[in-house]
N, C-alpha and C positions, 0 to 999 in steps of 0.2 A: 504494500500500500504506500502510495506517495504521500509525503508530508506536505502540509499546507501551513504557510506562515502568514501572519497578519502584516498589513502594511506598517503598522506601528513597530512591530518587531524588526522588520527589514530596515526601517529608517534608523532604529537604534543601532543595529549592527553596522550599517553603512556609515553612520556618523563616527562610530568607533574606528572604522577603517580609515576614514578621512583624517582623523586626529594623528594618525601615523605613530602612535605610541607603541603599538604592537605590530608584528608582521601579520600578513594575511593568514599564514599557516597557524600562528598562535591563536588568532581569533577563530579560525575554522575549528581548531581542536577544542577550544573552550566551549563553543556552541554545538559541536557535533555536526557541522555542515561542511560539505566539500568545498575546498578553496575556489574551484571553478564557479560554483554557485555564487559565492560571495563576490567574485569579480564581475559576474553577470549583473548582480544587484547594483553594484557600484556604477557600472556603465549605464544602466537604466536610470539611476538617480541623477547622474551628471547630465545625461541626454535630456531629461525632462526638466532640469533645473531652469533653463531659460524660459520654458513655457510657464512655469510656476511664478516666475518673477516678472512676467510680461506686464507692461503698464496698460491696464484696462482702459484708460482714458483715451487712448489712441484709436480705439475701435469705433 
């Protein structure tokens, strides 16, 4: 069975990755998640960051 993680949990882990206080491998081991999955979440977060910060007044 495939595990499902909440957006809140993913955000918490991605913020920890972005702090760069631990390696991806350390964080993956700590949470029991494959490092490739963490890298995927990080890429998704960075890709969607511009959309989240978009100035709504321009539309």
